[in-house]
C-alpha positions in Angstrom: -127.3 -138.9 -41.8 -129.6 -136.7 -40.4 -133.2 -136.8 -41.2 -132.5 -133.1 -42.4 -129.8 -133.2 -43.5 -129.0 -133.0 -47.4 -126.1 -133.1 -50.3 -128.5 -130.8 -51.9 -131.1 -129.2 -51.2 -133.4 -127.9 -54.9 -135.5 -125.3 -54.4 -138.1 -125.4 -57.4 -142.1 -124.5 -57.3 -142.3 -126.3 -60.7 -143.6 -129.6 -60.2 -141.6 -129.9 -64.3 -139.1 -128.2 -63.3 -138.3 -131.1 -60.7 -139.0 -133.9 -62.1 -136.2 -133.5 -64.7 -133.7 -131.8 -62.6 -134.4 -135.4 -59.8 -134.5 -137.3 -62.7 -131.5 -135.7 -64.2 -129.4 -135.9 -60.5 -130.3 -139.4 -60.1 -129.5 -141.1 -63.1 -126.3 -140.0 -62.7 -126.3 -141.2 -59.2 -125.1 -137.6 -58.4 -126.7 -137.0 -55.0 -127.9 -140.1 -51.9 -130.1 -137.0 -50.4 -131.6 -133.9 -52.0 -134.4 -131.7 -50.0 -137.3 -130.3 -52.2 -138.5 -126.6 -50.7 -141.5 -125.8 -52.8 -141.4 -122.2 -52.2 -138.5 -119.4 -50.5 -140.0 -118.5 -46.8 -139.5 -122.7 -47.0 -136.2 -122.5 -48.3 -135.5 -120.0 -45.4 -137.2 -122.4 -43.0 -134.1 -124.6 -43.4 -131.3 -122.8 -43.6 -131.9 -120.8 -40.8 -133.2 -124.1 -38.8 -137.0 -122.7 -38.1 -140.2 -124.2 -38.6 -139.7 -127.7 -39.3 -136.9 -127.7 -39.2 -135.9 -126.3 -36.4 -134.6 -129.2 -35.3 -131.8 -128.9 -37.8 -128.6 -127.6 -36.6 -126.2 -125.5 -38.9 -123.7 -127.8 -38.8 -124.8 -129.8 -41.3 -125.4 -127.6 -44.5 -126.0 -128.1 -48.4 -123.0 -129.2 -50.1 -125.2 -127.7 -53.1 -128.4 -125.6 -53.5 -130.3 -124.7 -56.9 -132.6 -121.9 -56.8 -135.3 -121.4 -59.0 -135.8 -116.9 -59.1 -139.4 -117.7 -59.5 -140.6 -119.1 -56.0 -144.0 -118.1 -54.3 -143.8 -116.6 -50.9 -140.5 -115.3 -51.0 -138.9 -114.9 -54.5 -135.2 -116.4 -55.3 -133.6 -113.5 -55.1 -134.7 -112.8 -51.2 -133.7 -116.5 -50.3 -130.4 -115.2 -51.8 -129.9 -112.4 -50.1 -130.8 -113.9 -46.7 -128.0 -116.8 -47.6 -125.5 -114.9 -48.6 -125.5 -111.8 -46.1 -125.5 -114.2 -43.3 -122.3 -115.1 -41.6 -123.9 -119.3 -41.2 -124.4 -119.7 -44.6 -122.6 -116.9 -46.4 -120.2 -120.2 -47.8 -123.1 -122.3 -48.9 -123.1 -123.0 -53.0 -126.0 -121.3 -54.8 -126.6 -121.7 -57.8 -129.7 -120.4 -59.8 -131.2 -121.9 -62.0 -134.1 -120.2 -63.3 -136.2 -119.4 -67.1 -135.6 -116.0 -66.3 -134.0 -114.6 -68.9 -134.4 -110.9 -67.6 -130.7 -109.3 -67.4 -131.7 -107.1 -64.0 -132.1 -111.5 -62.6 -128.6 -112.7 -63.2 -127.1 -108.9 -62.8 -128.4 -109.1 -59.1 -127.7 -112.5 -58.8 -124.4 -112.5 -58.7 -124.2 -109.0 -57.0 -126.4 -110.0 -54.2 -123.2 -113.6 -53.8 -124.4 -116.4 -56.5 -121.9 -119.2 -57.5 -123.6 -119.7 -60.2 -126.1 -118.4 -62.6 -128.3 -120.2 -65.1 -130.6 -120.0 -67.1 -132.5 -123.6 -67.5 -132.8 -125.1 -71.2 -136.2 -125.9 -73.0 -134.7 -128.8 -74.4 -134.8 -132.0 -72.2 -132.0 -133.4 -73.2 -130.5 -130.3 -72.3 -131.6 -130.0 -69.6 -130.4 -133.0 -68.2 -127.1 -132.5 -69.4 -126.5 -128.7 -68.0 -128.6 -130.6 -64.9 -125.6 -133.6 -65.3 -122.4 -131.2 -65.8 -123.8 -129.3 -62.4 -124.1 -132.3 -60.0 -120.9 -133.3 -61.2 -119.5 -130.3 -61.1 -120.4 -129.0 -57.7 -120.4 -132.4 -56.2 -117.5 -134.4 -57.6 -114.7 -131.2 -59.0 -115.7 -128.2 -56.6 -113.2 -128.2 -53.3 -115.9 -127.2 -51.0 -115.4 -124.4 -48.3 -114.5 -125.8 -45.3 -118.1 -125.7 -42.8 -118.7 -122.7 -41.3 -115.7 -120.9 -42.6 -117.0 -117.3 -44.6 -113.3 -115.9 -44.4 -109.3 -117.5 -44.2 -107.9 -118.6 -41.2 -105.8 -115.9 -39.5 -108.9 -113.0 -40.8 -111.0 -111.4 -39.1 -114.5 -110.8 -40.6 
């Protein structure tokens, strides 16, 4: 595995939520390589192979992105919009994992192409179970799109 390969890209600025998510994923042995971006700008640098990630290439996308919406520098909605509007990153599964209870955030996330929207449970046990189920579904059960695929074979975009 290369230095910038990641099974999961966790985009989260809250240290408590970060720790809980990492604990749940590691406890269930769901991911060996989790990359953390603490703000939207760092996440976009990772996705688009720039800045500290300039040596990375698009050939090794994360299998799953867990995206908080309330991020410094660039908010999660903007990250989602940029990722889902670029053919090189469009097929990467993005799960919005946020504390936001705003219906507008839910609607905007799905309109921009989020694959799932989950409100973070406040209870520790519920949070851990939610992350466990997320990981099991997206990393074990789900069949990912072929690398770089946005349209079915033989069709023009």
